[in-house]
C-alpha positions in Angstrom: 0.0 0.0 0.0 2.4 2.6 -1.2 -0.1 5.4 -1.2 -1.3 4.6 2.3 -1.6 7.8 4.4 -1.4 7.7 8.2 -4.0 9.8 9.9 -3.8 10.8 13.6 -7.3 11.2 14.9 -6.8 14.1 17.4 -9.9 16.2 17.0 -11.9 15.1 20.0 -13.4 17.6 22.5 -11.9 15.9 25.5 -14.9 16.6 27.7 -14.2 13.9 30.3 -10.5 14.8 30.5 -11.2 18.5 31.0 -8.4 19.5 28.7 -7.1 18.6 25.2 -6.0 14.9 25.2 -4.0 15.4 22.1 -1.6 17.7 23.8 -1.2 15.7 27.0 2.5 14.8 27.6 3.3 11.2 28.5 7.0 10.0 28.6 8.2 13.3 27.0 5.8 13.3 24.0 2.3 14.5 23.5 -0.3 11.8 22.8 -0.8 13.2 19.3 3.0 13.2 18.6 3.3 9.6 19.8 0.5 8.5 17.5 2.1 10.4 14.6 5.4 8.7 15.3 3.8 5.2 15.4 2.0 5.9 12.1 5.3 7.1 10.7 6.8 3.7 11.4 4.3 2.2 9.0 3.3 5.1 6.6 5.6 7.3 4.5 3.2 10.2 5.0 1.2 11.3 8.1 -1.3 14.0 8.7 -3.3 15.1 11.7 -7.1 15.3 11.7 -7.3 17.8 14.6 -10.0 20.2 13.4 -7.2 22.3 11.8 -5.6 23.2 15.1 -2.0 22.2 14.3 -1.4 20.1 17.4 1.6 18.3 16.0 4.2 20.9 14.7 5.7 20.0 11.4 2.8 17.8 10.2 -0.1 18.8 8.0 -3.3 19.5 10.0 -6.7 19.1 8.4 -10.1 20.4 9.4 -13.0 18.1 10.0 -15.2 16.9 7.1 -18.9 16.4 7.4 -20.4 14.8 10.4 -19.2 14.6 14.0 -16.6 12.7 16.0 -14.1 10.4 14.4 -16.1 10.2 11.2 -15.6 13.9 10.7 -11.9 13.6 11.2 -11.7 10.7 8.8 -13.7 12.5 6.2 -11.6 15.6 6.6 -8.5 13.5 5.9 -10.2 11.8 3.0 -11.0 15.2 1.4 -7.4 16.3 1.9 -6.1 13.2 0.2 -8.8 12.0 -2.2 -8.7 8.4 -3.4 -6.0 7.3 -0.9 -6.4 4.6 1.7 -6.0 5.8 5.3 -4.5 4.1 8.3 -6.4 5.9 11.0 -5.2 5.9 14.6 -6.7 7.7 17.6 -4.2 9.5 19.7 -5.8 8.4 22.9 -4.8 4.7 22.4 -1.3 4.9 23.9 -0.9 1.1 24.4 -1.2 0.1 20.8 2.2 -1.0 19.5 3.5 -0.3 16.0 3.3 -4.0 15.2 -0.5 -3.8 15.4 -0.6 -1.0 12.9 1.7 -2.9 10.6 -0.5 -6.1 11.0 -3.6 -4.1 9.9 -1.8 -2.8 6.8 -0.7 -6.3 5.9 -4.2 -7.7 6.5 -5.8 -5.1 4.4 -3.4 -5.7 1.6 -3.5 -9.5 1.8 -7.3 -9.7 1.8 -7.9 -6.7 -0.6 -10.1 -5.3 2.2 -11.9 -2.0 2.0 -11.8 -1.9 5.8 -9.4 -3.7 8.1 -9.7 -3.4 11.9 -9.1 -5.2 15.1 -11.9 -7.0 16.8 -11.3 -7.5 20.5 -13.5 -9.4 23.0 -15.4 -6.1 23.6 -16.1 -5.7 19.8 -14.8 -3.9 16.8 -12.1 -1.3 17.3 -12.6 1.2 14.5 -10.1 3.9 15.8 -7.1 1.8 14.7 -8.0 0.7 11.2 -7.3 0.8 7.5 -10.0 2.6 5.5 -9.8 2.2 1.8 -11.4 4.6 -0.7 -14.6 2.5 -1.0 -15.0 2.5 2.8 -14.5 6.2 3.0 -17.1 6.8 0.2 -19.5 4.6 2.1 -18.8 6.6 5.3 -19.5 9.8 3.5 -22.9 8.4 2.4 -23.6 7.1 5.9 -22.8 10.5 7.5 -25.0 12.3 4.9 -27.8 10.0 6.1 -27.2 11.1 9.7 -25.2 8.0 10.9 -21.8 9.0 12.4 -20.8 5.7 14.1 -17.8 4.1 12.3 -19.1 0.6 13.2 -22.1 1.3 10.9 -19.8 0.4 8.0 -19.6 -3.2 9.2 -23.2 -3.9 8.2 -22.6 -3.0 4.5 -22.7 -5.8 2.0 -20.8 -3.7 -0.6 -17.6 -3.6 1.6 -14.9 -6.2 2.1 -14.1 -6.2 5.8 -11.2 -8.0 7.4 -10.7 -8.4 11.2 -7.5 -8.7 13.1 -8.7 -10.9 16.0 -8.2 -14.0 18.1 -4.7 -15.4 18.4 -3.3 -12.9 15.8 -4.5 -10.0 17.9 -3.5 -11.6 21.2 0.1 -12.1 19.9 0.4 -8.3 19.8 -0.8 -7.8 23.4 -3.7 -8.3 25.7 -6.7 -6.8 23.9 -8.2 -5.3 27.1 -4.9 -3.4 27.5 -4.3 -2.6 23.9 -7.5 -0.6 23.4 -7.7 1.0 26.8 -8.0 4.7 25.9 -7.2 7.8 27.9 -10.4 9.6 28.5 -10.2 10.9 32.1 -7.6 12.2 34.6 -7.9 8.8 36.2 -7.0 7.0 33.0 -4.0 9.3 32.6 -2.8 8.5 36.1 -3.2 4.7 35.4 -1.0 5.1 32.2 
């Protein structure tokens, strides 16, 4: 996937945290910079979907597209890079290793998937996923119809979806830990 573009999802409102999660510093880096660095280990090019705020100096920052939440960030990135597949990664998932992102890219490529994402015991994890152009077009249609949840794409018969799950996912870390996000000051302390 030579044209694969890494997208840091960093546009959340951080209501539960009380301050911008993307700019929180953990181990000397902001969460957004850490996510960008991880994506950079897999993708030749990375941009930040942060509502155009420029939270990662030196990287392109894009405004939201239509919709709300992560869907708006993804669609903003898709509009900035039309026709390109995106490896989306939420900045508030600090326990995801680079090997998981690489495994998603390999899975999408091997299966010719429009959408490749982890599925943990708690369900699909759409905030660390490969979204091909067909999945992004479907997301735009879905958002236009008023549905902003990324998991809504999973019910579409016109998309090829591949899951990183079971032993393949567990080999990368315990799923309950991998997808534990930082939403509150308590989560940050636990990190």
